[in-house]
C-alpha positions as CSV (number, residue, x, y, z in Angstrom):
1,X,135.6,148.7,59.9
2,X,133.3,149.8,57.1
3,X,132.6,153.5,56.4
4,X,130.4,154.4,53.4
5,X,132.1,156.2,50.6
6,X,132.1,160.0,50.8
7,X,131.4,160.1,54.6
8,X,132.9,162.7,56.9
9,X,134.1,161.1,60.1
10,X,135.1,162.7,63.4
11,X,137.2,160.7,65.9
12,X,137.1,162.2,69.4
13,X,139.9,161.1,71.8
14,X,139.0,163.6,74.6
15,X,137.9,160.8,77.0
16,X,140.6,158.4,76.1
17,X,143.2,157.9,78.8
18,X,145.8,156.4,76.4
19,X,146.1,156.1,72.6
20,X,148.7,153.5,71.6
21,X,151.2,153.9,68.7
22,X,149.2,151.7,66.3
23,X,146.1,154.0,66.5
24,X,147.5,157.0,64.6
25,X,149.0,154.6,61.9
26,X,145.6,152.9,61.4
27,X,143.7,156.1,61.4
28,X,146.0,157.6,58.8
29,X,145.3,154.7,56.5
30,X,141.6,155.0,57.0
31,X,141.8,158.8,56.5
32,X,143.7,158.3,53.2
33,X,141.1,155.8,52.0
34,X,138.2,158.1,52.9
35,X,139.9,161.0,51.1
36,X,140.3,158.8,48.0
37,X,136.5,158.1,48.1
38,X,135.5,161.8,48.6
39,X,135.2,161.7,52.3
40,X,137.3,163.1,55.2
41,X,138.3,162.3,58.8
42,X,139.1,164.7,61.6
43,X,140.8,163.6,64.8
44,X,139.9,165.7,67.9
45,X,140.9,165.6,71.6
46,X,144.5,164.7,71.2
47,X,145.5,168.2,72.4
48,X,144.8,166.9,75.9
49,X,147.4,164.0,75.5
50,X,151.2,164.1,75.5
51,X,153.2,162.0,73.0
52,X,155.8,159.6,74.3
53,X,158.3,160.2,72.5
54,X,157.3,163.3,70.6
55,X,156.4,162.2,67.2
56,X,153.1,161.8,65.2
57,X,152.8,158.1,65.7
58,X,153.9,157.7,69.3
59,X,151.8,156.5,72.2
60,X,149.8,159.3,73.8
61,X,148.8,159.5,77.4
62,X,146.2,161.9,78.8
63,X,147.7,164.8,80.6
64,X,146.7,165.1,84.3
65,X,146.5,168.4,86.0
66,X,146.9,168.8,89.8
C-alpha cells in the first residue's frame, strides 16, 4: 500500500463483520510510518466490535444485537 507523505487517513471498520488479529498490527505499523512522515491515521468503527480475547491486537467480531 502506498500513501503519500503527510496524508491524513481514516480507516472505517463500521461495516466489517470481522477484523482479524493481523489487521491492528499492520495498521499500527502504517500509522507509525505516516506519523514519521507528518501524516496521521484514525481508526473508526471498532467500538461496534468485541475483542476475542480482550487485548489491542486480538481478532474483533461485530457485535450483534437482538
